[in-house]
N, C-alpha and C positions, 0 to 999 in steps of 0.2 A: 508437551514438555514434561521433563522429569521434575520430581519434587526435590527441593533443596532444604536441608535442615537449617535452623537459625543459629547454630553454634559458631561463635567467633573463632574457635580453634579450627574448625573445618574451613572457615574463610581463609585463615592464615596459611593452612596447608595448600589449599587450592590456589591461592595467590603465588605461593612459592613454586608450585608445579607449573603454573601459567608462565611465570617469569623464566623458568629453566627450559621448558619445552611446551610452548603454547600449542593448543590443539582445539579442534571443534568441541570436544567433550569438556575440556577444562573451562573453556569460555562459556559454554552453555550452563555448566554447573554454577559458575560465578554469576552469570546473568540471572538465573533463577533464584540464586541465593539473595542477590540484591533486590530483585523484584519482591520476593517474599518479605524482605525487611524494609520495604517501602522506600528504597533508594533507586528511584526510577532512572535517573540520569546515569548512574553507574550500571544499572541493568541494561539499558539501551546500548551503552558503550561496549559491554561484553557480548551482547547479541550481535552487534556489528563486527566485533572481532571474530566471533564464531563464523559468521558468513565469510569473512576473509580467510579464515583458517581452513575452511572446508574445501575439499576437492570434489565433493559429491553434489551434483546439481540438485538432487532431490532435497538434501539437507539445506542447501543454500536457499532454495525456493521456499521451503517450509518455514525456515527461520526468518527470512525476509518478510514473508506474508504475516506471520504472527507478530513480528516487531512493528510492522506498519499498522496493524490493528491496535496496538497499544498506544501509538503516538498520533493516530490519524487526526484527532481533533486539535491537539496542541501544536503539531508541526506537520501540516499537510504536505509541504514541499518535501520534507524528508520521507514521509510516508509514500509519496509518489516515487521517489528514488528507489525505495525498498521494493515497491510493487514492480517497478521496472526490472529490478534484479530477479524477482520471482518469475516474471514473464520470460526474461532471458534464459533462465535456468529450467523453466518448466512451461514452455509456450502452449502446451495442450491442457493446461489447467484453467477451466472456465471461470472458477471462482476469482481468479486474479483480475479478470476483466470486469466482473461485476463489482468488485471492490473498487477498482479504478474509476468506474462510472459513478459510484457513490461518492468518491472523493471529489470528482468534478462537480457533482450536484451540490455538495457541501460548500464548495468554493463560493457559492452565491451568498452565503452568510458571512464569509471570511474576507471577501474581496469587494472592492467597489467597482461594479460593472454598470455600464449604461444598458439601455434596453437591447441594443444590437448584440452587445457582448453577452447579456443574459441568454438571449436566444441561441448564441453560438455555444454557450455552455451546455444547454439542453441538447443541441445537435450533436456535440462531441460526446456527451454522456450516452445518447442513443446509439451512435456509431460504435462506441466502445463496448457497451453491454451486448450488442449483437455479435461481437467477437467471441463471447462466451459460448454462444450457440454453435458458431462455426467450428471451434476447436473441441467442443465437448457437447454433442447433440442432446445429452440428458438435461442440459440447461435451456432447451428450446422454449418451454413455456415461461420460465422465469425471465429469460432474456427478452422475449417478445412482450411480456407484460410491462417490464421496466421501460423498454423502448417506447411502447405505446404511451405510457405515462409521461415520459420525457417529451415526446412529440406533442402531446396535448398541451403541456405547459409552454412549449415553444409556440404553438399556434395561438395560445391565449395572449402571448406577448406580441406576436406578429413576426413574420420572417423579415430579416434585414433586407434593405434594398441592395446592399453590396453582395457580391458573389463570394467574398471571403471576409472573415473578421479575425483579427489577431487578438488573442487573449494574453494578457500579461499576468500580473500577480505571480503565483507560483506555477501556473499552467504553461505559459510560454509556448503556445501553439497557434497556428492559423487554421481556422475551421472553414471548410468549403460548404457552400449551399447549392 
């Protein structure tokens, strides 16, 4: 991402440009300006506007991924939505699936899951991280290592007796075993 100066005058000019003719570039400028000035909520709002203003799938994916990485701990639901945008616009980027698998694993500290649901999270994370290898073979070693780690954790909990487990919280998916 480009650097933004801290000058309030530049902020006023950028806001005026944004109000007259919003664009990916003006939104990114403002997002970076606010991020640099420690106004994260404003920054996130402008990163989201940049995604909406862009017609370029690569820009959308890049911005969505980076924005998700900023908010992944404080708002995992929003981070997942952004990673879904990144995947939709750049389905052959393996890093998106690795990120998503990490979000799923982090949900164990953020959500209240019983043992079966915890096992389902590890199963989902394993399945998701393996997508990275499928779409981008250079991630093969990384994807297999993460998958192996997730499956070890799943096995230490024990596989559920059910063939499918529904995960709520922000994940809202059914996982098959």
